[in-house]
Structures are given as C-alpha cells and as structure tokens.
BAROTI-756662 format. One record per residue: x, y, z of N, C-alpha, C, O in turn. Coordinates in steps of 0.02 Angstrom, whole numbers, plus 50000, padded with zeros to 5 digits. Each point is the difference from the previous one (the first is absolute). Example, Ala and Ser with C-alpha at 12.3 -4.5 7.8 and 13.67 -1.06 7.14 Angstrom:
<rs>
506604971650390499555005950000500455006050000500524999950033499305005449931500425005950003499615005550037500255005550008
</rs>
This chain:
<rs>
500434994049999499605006250000500415006250000500555000150027499215004849945500275006850005499545004350039499465001949978500794999850084499575003250049500275006850015500595001050012498945003749988500155007150018499745001450067499454997850018500955006150022499745002350066500075007650001500535002849990498905000350024500005007250004500285001950068499645000250049501015001249954500375001450062500125007550008500515001950028499055002349950500105007250008499955002150075500235005350019499484990550021499965001350071500644997350037500105001850059500314994149908500584996850029500385004550049500175005749984499964991450075500415003550052499595003750052499385000149997500975002950051499675002950057499545005849984499525001350037500615002449907499575005949985499324997749985499545003950011500364990249964499334997349983499654996950062499504996649993500765004750066499734997650064499864992649997500414996149974499015001950052499874992750004500014996449931500284994549993499425008749960499974996849932500694999549973500174995049969500275010250042500694999649977500394994450031500394996649966499495002350101500374995050035499774993149976500414995549990498915003849999499744993649973500324998449933500234994449988499795010649967500244999049936500744998050004500214995449965500175007850073500724998350007500094993050027500424996449975499205001650074500094993550029499764994649950500304994649997499185006749965499804995449948500514998749951500134994249984500185011349989500524999149947500604996750030500274995549967499965006250091500594997050031499884992350008500444996049987498995002350035499854992950011499874995949937500144994149999499585009149950499924997049936500704998349971500114994749969500365010050042500704998549976500304993750037500414996449971499385002550090500274994350037499704993749973500364995049991499005004949996499664993449983499934999149926499824994549981500325010349974499914999149929500615002749960499915004049954500684993950063500605002849965500104996449934499614995649982500895006349983500214996649938500214993150019500284998950054499604996249902500214993150011500764999249988500335004549974499934989850046500744999049992500235000349927500585001349985498944997349968500195000249929500035007349974500215001349944499575003450099499975006749981499345002349974499895006049990499644989149998499375001549975499515001050056499944995550042499705010149962499555001350054499314996849983499785000049942499894997550110499314997549997499575005949980499604999449953500475006350081499615005949993500445006049989500575000050023499195005149944500365006449997499555005150030499394999749995500965005550040499625005150036500235006849976500605001249994498935003149994500175007049982499735004350059499404999950015501055003750018499815004050056499985007149980500515003149985498874999850016499895006849980500105005050058499664999450051500795005349942500185004550054500005007349977500065001549940499875003150107500075007449987500745002150003500424996050020499755010349960500665002150007500235000150073500574998550016498955003450029500195000850071500204993650032500395000150048499344994149928500174993750032500394995349953500134994250017500055008349925500334995649949500634997150026500144994149988500275009950048500634997650025499944996750071500514997850027498925001850000499884996550061500004992249990500184996150044499625002149897499994992849983500554997849955500135002849947500194992050075500564997149959499864992649991500074996250047499725001849894499814992949989500564995350020500585001149981499274993850055500474995050023500064994249950500484996150004499045003149950499984994649953499925002549930499725005449988500544990649964499985002449928499334999949971499895003149947499634993650083499324999749973499565005650028499405000149987500885004650051499695005850023500265006449969500605001450004498995002449966500215006049961499625006150023499414999650017500945006249983499665006350018499785003749938500304999649947499145004050061499755004149946499755006450031499694999950054500435006149912499805006250025499275001149984499814999449942499805002150108499285002249993499915006050043499664999650051500635006049930500015005950041499355003949997499975005649974499534991350054499315002649997499785000850074500084995150036499675010549989499755000750068499464995250018499644997649956500305000850106499424995950022499345003749992499935005950018499594990449956499315002949994499995005349944500525001349970498955001750017499925005149954499944998049927500024994149983499915010949974499844998849929500584997149965499894995549960500745006650050500604997149967500054992750008500174996449953499685001250110500044992950013499514996049955500154994649976499265008350015499504996749960500175000249925499854995349964500455009850013500115000849927500664997549977500034996849947500525004250090500684998249978500214993050016500334996749960499465000750102500254993750020499804993949954500394995449993499015004649977499864994249956500504999149945500164994249984500115011049987500494999649945500674997050034500304995449972499915007350084500614997650034499964992750012500454996349980498995001450053499924993150012499954995949939500304994649995499315007949955499884995949938500604998649959500034994849967500485009850034500604998749956500414994250026500434997449965499435000650097500434994350026499714993349984500304994950017499075004849951499734993749977499954995150060500274994549996499415007550056499954996050061499484994649991499515000949964500614993450071499454995250007499555001950058499414998250001500875005350047499595002050057500325006350031500615000649999498995003950027500205005750036499724999450073499434998050010500995003750038499775000150070500045007350024500545003050004498884999850010499975006950030499824998950074499474997550016501025004650029499914998650072499555004950032500145001950057499325000549911499575005150027499384999749957499954995549959499555009150047499395000049963500095003949932499574999449955500975004550037500035004949948500264997649935500525002249975499124993149997500164997049932499755005049949499445002450008500954999349938499715004349949499424996749967500034994149981499425009650010499394996849975500044998549926499584996449974500955006549990500084998449931500524994749987500164998549942500114998550112500464994149989499624994149984499514998550035500674997749913499594994549979500334993050004499754995049974500845005250061500324993250013499704996850059499585002850035500684991049977499774996250062500345003250062500605001649997499044999250056500335002850058499684997150063499444997650000500955002750054499764998550070500105006050042500435004049984499204996850069500115005950044500074997650072499804994450017500485010050026499974998850070499575005750034500175005949994499314992250039499605005050038500194999350071499804995150031500585009449999500234999850064499485001450053500024997150054499535007349931499465001950045499475003549959500095001449941499365000050093499425003449968499835006350045499415001850005501115001350025499915005450046499665006149965499615003750030500564997249904499665005649965499274999049993499625004949997500144988849999499294998449998499705000450069499435002350006500914995750046499744999550066500025006850037499585001450043500915002849941500115006150041500105006249956500445004150010499124996349941499975005949957499655005750039499774999150056500225006749912499665006050028500505005850007500614998850002499145007250002500435005950000500455000350061500545003049997499254993750061500415000150060500664995849986500515001150034499484994649920500574995649987500475002749944500424996449973499495010050012500445002749945500165007650018499655003450038500894998749932500155007450006499835003749936500155006049993499524990449960499825003549936499365003850011499634998850048500245005849905499365003650000499434995249981500134994749970499255007150047499444995449983499934998349928499864994249985500235010349968499934998449930500544995649975499864995149965500785006750052500574995649980499934993150028500164995049967499605004750096499924993350032499484996049961500114994149986499315009049995499504996249965500264997249934499864994249982500515010149982500264997849935500494994150009499974995049964500475005750085500504994750014499624993750020500204994549980499275006150058499654994150026499624996449939499974993849997499775010149959499694996849945500514996349957499874994549976500735008650015500524996749962500224993750035500084994849968500015005550094500214993850037499464994549992500174994349985499235007250025499454994949995499994996949929499904994049993500205010149957499984997249931500594995649990499914994449976500705007850041500614996349987500024993350039500184994849972499655005450091500004994050040499514994949975500154994150000499255008049980499484995649975500224996649938499914994049993500385009949960500274997049938500554995150016500024994749969500435006850075500554995550017499764993550030500214994649979499355005950069499724994250036499664995149949500094993950003499535008849954499594995749954500384997549938499824995049970500715008750013500404997849941500604995450018500264996349959499955004150103500644995950021499854992749992499444997750010501094998849972499964992749997500004997150070499714994750012500615008650035499994997850069500115006050046500305004949978499474994950081500085005450052500344997150058499764995050028500805007849993500374998050061499815004750057499995006149991499874991050066499865003850060500444997650060500214994250001499945010350047500444997650054499634997050060500314998250050499035001349945499624996950054499294997749974499755002549950499964992950086499334998149984499515005750012499505000749965500665003250084499565006050010499905004249936499445001949983501124999649983499985004049941499664995949943499645002849958500474990950039499664995949954499245000350007499645001149951500154998050110499275000150015499685007249983499435000549976500955004750037499755006849986499985001049922499535003349976500964994049987499975000549926499374996449973499645002749958500244991350066499394996149980499395004050015499545000349959500445002950098499425003750022499875006249959499445001249979501105002750009499945006549971499954999449922499645003949969500694991550000500094999749926499694993749974500024999149939499704996350101499664993849977500484995749958499834997349948500795002150078500514996249964499944992750016499844998150057500274997949896500034992350006500564998850052500565002349990499284994150064500544998250051500584996149971500565000550026499334995649921500554995949970500525004649967500574997949987499245008449999500445004349965500485003750050500495003149978499364996550087500395003750051500424995350038499744995150028500915006049975500484995950033500365003850057500295005449990499674991550072500285003350057500734998050006500144994050004500335010649998500704998950009500215004450060500105006049992499974991150066500215003950061500695003249989500434997049967499685009050059500635003449995500424998250066499894994850031500575009549987500434998450056500295006950028499865005449974500534993850078500325006150028500585002349960500234996349957500025009650054500545002749962500685000250033500515001049966499514998050099500635001950038500414994250019500455000950041499454993049934500434994450020500705001749977500115002849947500384995450097500715001049987500245007150010500575001549983499005003050044500195007150012500205001250073500105005650023499944988950011500195001050073500745003450002500424999349956499665004550100500635003650006500594995150011499944995350040500605005749924500594995550009500355001350068499955005450029500404989549993500385000650063500525005349992500345000449949499745003950103500515005249998499695007049980500305005250013499104994649956499715006449984499665003250063499944996950053499865009349939499755003550060499404996350031499664996149966500215005250097499514996250035499285002749986499915005749978499624990250037499315001949990499865006550042499665004549976500594995950082499875006150043500245006249966499705005350009500854994249951500235005949969499505002449944499915006049990499784989249978499505001249948499375003750034499755005149976500044991850079499425003250036500175007150025499595004549996500994996450029500195006450024500015005449945499805005750011500464992149929500025005049947499315001849976499895005649977499664989750027499305001249979499555002750057499415001149992500904999850065499645002550059499414995550021499465002150020500684991649974499524994550021500204997450065500594998250010498935001450038500144997050063499534994150012499434999949977500834995050061499584994350017499585001350060500215003850044499204993149959499684995649950499685004049944499825005850009500124991249934499685003449944499654994549956500194994249998499285008349967499694996149948500185002949933500155005949995499844989749953500245002149933499484999449949499644995049999500305009749959499604999749938500445002249940500355005050002499614991049943500405001449939499535000549941499624995349986500405010349978499565000649939499795007149989500225004750035499354996049916499755006849984499415001650048499804995850041499955010149954499455002250047499405002149962499665004750020500204992149927499355001449963499454998650052500114996550049499295006349939499464999550046499794992650016499834998550057500204997249896499804992950014500504996550047499844994950030500755007849976500484997250044499825000950075500274996750044499255007949969499725000450066500465002050057499904998350059500615005449921500525002050052499695004950048500215000250058499295003749922499695004750047499714996550062500085002350056499584991949933499724996450056500564997150042499944999750061500594998349908500614997450038500275005250045500184998550057499865008049920500215005450041499565000750064500265001050055499074998449935499575000650054500124994350052499985001050061500154992849910500094994350045500655001150040500024998550060500505003949908500635001250038499895005250055500284999250054499355005849933499875005250048499594997150061500145001750057499374994149927499634996650053500464995650041499985000250061500414996049908500484995850033500475003550047500124997850056500155008049919500455003750043499635003350059500295000750054499125001249936499625003150056499854995250057499875002050056500154991549927499844994750047500634997350037499964996650052500625005049919500634997450028500415005250033499915006049989500554991850053500435004650035500645001749960500375004750017499744991449930500595001149958499825001849933499454998449977501015005149987499855002049933500134994549950500524996850002499005002049952500074995049949500005003949934499555003949988500964995149969500025003549935499694996049946499974993950002499805010149948499794996749935500495002949947500075006149992500284989349974500495001949951499694998749931499834994349983500115010949978499704999849931500555000649948500325005249994499794989649968500554999949949499654999949930499544996249986500735008549974499744999749931500255006349963500115005350029499974993549903500215005749958499425005249997499424998350012500745007849973499485005149997499464998249946500174997849945499185003350073499464999549952499575006250011500095004050046499434996549909499585006249996499585001050064499775005650012500144989250029499605000650060500415001050062499725000250054500935000449939500425000250062499925006550036500005000150062499925005549901499885006550034499335000150037499925003050054499604993849915499344999250034500074995950066499665001550050500794993449950500104995950060500325004650052499795000050058500735004049924500325004150050499525004450038500035000450061499505002949901499485003850027499584996050048499825002450054500034991649927499574995950043500334998150063499684999650053501004999249943500364998450063499985005550049499934998950060500135007549914499945006050044499315000650028499915001250060499584998149895499315000650022499804995050052499605001650045500664992349951499824994950050500455000250061499974995650043500465009749961500455000650057500414993750010500094997850057500164999349888500404993950004500735000649980500364995149992499855011450001500695001549977500524996950042500514997649974499395002250094500534997750046500064992149998500454997150030499074999749933500044992849996500254997449934500154994049995499915010149953500104998249932500675001849975500255005550014500064990049947500635001449965499874998449925499824994449981500285010949980499964999149923500725000049973500355005050000499834988949976500724999449978500105002149928500555002049982498944997749976500125000749930500324993649974499964994850032500375005549908500304994349968500614998250041500375004550020499774988949994500624997750030500264993749965499614996649966501035001850042500294994549960499704993650028499724999850055500354994849904499754993450019500344997550065499654997650045501015002849963500314997650064499725003550061499904996950052499995009649942499725003950057499284997750011499784999550058499854999249888499314997750009500004993150035499584998950044500844996749939500054993650034500085001250076499674996750040500775008049979500125001750071499335002250031499824997650054499835006949913499405002450028499484994350008499664999750052500284995849900499534994650006500174995950063499564998450041501105000049966500204995150050500035003050070500014996450050500005010449954499995003350063499305002050027499915002150056499604996949897499315002250019499654994750045500124994049997499435008850045499574995050041499574996249951499884994050011499875009149936499614996549951499945004549939500075006150005499804990949938499855003749937499255000550000499664995150014500085011049969499285001350000499805001749929500285004449968499214992050008499715001249934499285001250008499604995350006500195011649993499285001650009499595000549939499415001650004500894997049936499685001249936499304996749993499894994350020499665009649949499344997949983499974995649938499514996449989501005003849974500014995749940500744998849973500405004749991499744989449999500674998049970499874994549950499514996350002500995003249949499934994249957500394993850023499824994349984500725007050053500424994450026500265001750070500024995550042500155010449973500275001750067500714998250004500194996350046500245006249909500714998649997500375001450061500414996050022499455010150007500405002050058499864995850061500444999350043498964997849963499874995450055500404993949992500264997450050499815000049888500424993949988500745001650013500374995850025499835010349957500735002150014500084999550078500484997050024499045005950013500105000350073500034992650025500434998350040499114997549937500014992850025500674996649983500284996450041499965005049899500654996549980500595002350042500504996550004499445009450029500525002550044499884998550074500385002250042499104994249973499874998150070499635005450041500005000150061499715004549900499625005550035499264998050009499694997949951500025002650109499314998750005499585004649961500175005949995499264991749976499565004249960499335000850030499684995150018500105011349987499335001750022499675003849942500255005249977499174992150000499725003349942499284999649992499674996450037500055007149915499275000449988499724993449976500304996449960499135002350066499624994049977499595002649940499415001550006500924999149934499735002849940500324997749940500604998450001499065001449945500224998249932500424993550002499764995050027500855004949945500374994049993500424998250064500304994750005499715009950042500524999550056499884993450040500504996650014498895001350004499924993550037500204994349953500284995150025499615005249911500214994849955500734998749998500234994350000500165011249999500704999749997500344998550065500504996350000499275006450055500344999350066499764993450034500394996750035498975001349954499754994450037499985001150077499745005050025500554990250012500025000350072500645003650022500155000150060500245002949894500615003150021499955007450013500515003550002498874998950005499915006850017499455000950055499584995750009500455009950025499475001950044499605005349964500285005149980499044993650011499605004249962499545004850040499784998550055500095007349914499575005250031499525002349950500094999149940499345004250088499535003649956500275006549975500115004650039500024995749894500365006049975499585006650006500285005549992499064994050021499625006050007499935002150075499665004950014500654991750031499925001350071500695001250032500364995350017499815011249991500655001450033500094997250068500564998550020498915000950018500024997150067500194992549998500364997550043499404999149907500194992849993500724999649975500384995850023499815008549932500745000349983500445001150061500504996550010499325008350030500415001650061499994994350046500524998750030498944997549980499994994650044500434994149976500304996550040499735002449892500454994749976500735002150005500434995950014499715010549976500695002350011500224999550073500574998350015498955003350031500154998850070500144992950018500444998650041499194996849929500084992850012500714998049980500364996850039499845005049899500634997849975500555003250038500534996950007499395009050018500505003850039500144996750066500564999950024498904997450006500084997650068500074992350006499994997350055500074999349890500004992550002500584997149958499924998949940500615000150089500604997649966499874993049970500274998549947499334997550086499844993449975499605000349935500114996149954499445008450042499605001249940500435002349942499934997649944500525007150072500475002649949500424994349974500084999549940500214996250102500414994649977499604995149959500244997449950499135001450072499594995149959499865002549932500054996249951499775010250044499855003249936500625000049955499974998549940500595003150092500655000349961500174993149970500214999349943499704995650101500164993249975499504997949944500204997149950499175004250058499554998549949500095003849936499904997549944500305008950066500155004349941500594997449960499974999949938500574998050095500584997249963499764993949958500174999349941499464996550090499754994149964499565001849939500074997349945499485007450069499515002249949500365003249938499814998849943500705005050071500345003949949500364995249953500115001849942500094991950080500334995649958499524997049946500244996849953499135004250053499534997949950500055004249935499794997849946500485008250062500015004849945500695000649969500495001650036499574997249899500635000149965499945003249929499564998449959500925006450029500015002749933500134994949945499735000449945500704994750072500154995149948499364995649982499844998549942499824999850113499384996249987499515004449961499664997349956500275009150058499595004749961500204999849928499574999649956501095000850029500245000149932499864993549962499855000249940500214994150093499824993549969499274999749982499824997849945499755004550102499295000249985499845004649943499564998549960500795007150037499885005149946500244997049933499675001249949500864995150048500254997249939499464994849976499864999649940499874996750106499464995249982499405003949972499684997549953500155008350072499475004149972500155002049929499564999849957501085002150029500215001949934499874993949950499715000849947500524993650075499954994349953499284998549987499824998849943499745001350107499294998449987499675005749956499574998749959500645007250052499725005849965500164999449925499565001349959501044996750023500204999549931499714993749966499805000249942500184994450095499814993649970499264998750007499724995949963499955007550082499284998650014499545002749948499394999350006
</rs>
C-alpha cells in the first residue's frame, strides 16, 4: 500500500493531535519498516508544514516527507490540499482529525479524538464574535459530517467517543474502530546526578502538599469548579494546600486569572505556564494526586500519564474517564465543588488510599501502548484498502 498521513499537526505545537500523530508515525516506523531485501511492504508519505518539516526525520527508507504548507482549517485547506494529496497517487490517506478536504476523492480514514465541539458549543466557549462564531460553526458541522460519512473507517480513542459518534451521526458501529492511546512521558524521568525535585518545586514556587492539573483551561475543562473545591478544602484545613496548574497559554487563560482573583483563591494557586517534560515528571511524582475535573474528554491522556508515573488520580465521573481509569481512580461529581473538595480531603488524609490508587494506576497504565495503537491502526489501513 501507498499510505499518506496528514501530519501537519505533527509535534508539540499541534497539542494532543500533534502528539498523537507523532507517536503514530514513530511506531509505524517500528512495526512496518523496509524488509531485509530492501523492499518495503508499505510506503508512507508524511505531509508536513514548513514549521514542522524539520521536526520529523524518517528512520526508514519507506517513509518519505512531502511539503503541504497549508494552515489548519479554512478555505485553503479545502481547495489546495486535494491536489497535494492527489499527486502522490495514494492507496489510502489518514487524516488524524475531522478536517478532510471535502473535494478529496481518494480513499481515506479519519481519527475523531473527541466531539467536544458538538457537546460544548456556544458563545461562552469561544472568544470570537457571534457572527464569526456562527459561520465557523456551520463550516465545522458541514466538514465533519462529510468526513464521517465518506471515510472508509473512523478511529476513536475510546468507546465513549464511538458511542457518541453513533448517536450524533448515525454511523454503522462496524465502521468505527477503537484504538486506545497512551501516556507521553515514559523515559523522561530525571537522570541520576541532575538537580533534585525540591529544586524544581522551589523554582516554580510550589510547596507541598499540592494537587496537580495539566492541560488547557477551556470552559469544558471545568477548572473553575476545581478552584472552588480547593478553596473549600483550604478553609476546612489548618494547613495550606496548593493547586498547581500546568499548561501553555491559551485564549482562556486570562479569563482564568480573573476568576482566581474573583474567587479569592490566589494564595492557593500556582500557574506555571509551559514547563519541560522532566520538570513535569517531577511535578506529577511530587503531587498528592493528579486531578482531572473535565466535563468531557476523548481519552484522558494526562490521567494515564499520571498513573504511569505512580501518581494517584482523582477525577470526574464523566465522559470516557471511568472507562479509561477503571478502579484506578477516585471519582467525584464534576458539577459539585463540595464533592470534589471531599474527595481531595480523603486522598490528602489517607496514605493507604493513595498507595492503593498508585498501585492500581501503574497496573492500569500498562494496558495502554502506542505500539499497540499503531498495530491496530495498520490493520485499519489494510481493511480500508482491501474492504
């Protein structure tokens, strides 16, 4: 097969989709290299933008780069990409998102990571003006509907997303394949002789005990209620407990800063901004627990990261999170800050519970593997071409 992968999201700039795309390609190179005779079973064309073209260096001769310097979304993507994809004479194209050009006529599969735009739309979830938002919304609805119904197969990271696709778009369940993802930080632990964890905490002005949240602060992430919960917790205790929020800047970060001040929670909160992976490992492993308050997720990657590092997980009983964590997390009602605060108090005061969740989390995280995901994805490619 000659397979194209739209890797314009490749790398950290593409956030979760970029990391997924990167891990998929890296692991396809492991499991589908050129044979000993020099003849590859499959050939891959990796489409990249100028900004990430030099981030990817093919490790195998059957993987090739091609420039597709087209911005994500928008009119150019719809008009120009079909020609770029078409000239490569692909047997199959994989677009790791919903944004397939509606004029592309080759065979393709897509990955739908979540349906948050469908579940959490509305002007409160955007910084755009009402008219611009409505136009963008109509475009999104049209493009995703075309992609879902024209795709040879749809990959999702959880059964939750599969079920929601079936419900919202009336898709045949046989067309949807679940391929679980995995954590990102394996092998990033700090090497012996490097500075101590305490040095990292000091530089970031983090004091123990603290709870950790990693990710953006879009409204569906529900960080506002988590702030309320941490304030309630601190008011009940004689010692200060911090909430450490890690994440690159997004359009809602300034709104969050105002909310922290309005809720009188400033003395309990540390906003780190972007930090390196080794420093993030330290923050995970020093935390009392990782807290995930989100109202909707497609997989819950950061929870799996925490589990893989032996950090107890306390999270919302919502969307895919119970499916992914199973009995390895302590769950709360994400709409009830008092329940959040009570679960945080329990984990803070019960070392036995923390150790039990940490042990279960380590075992649970082993179920998730990028290599397994890549093998399952390759099987999807074969079925999509031959079916």
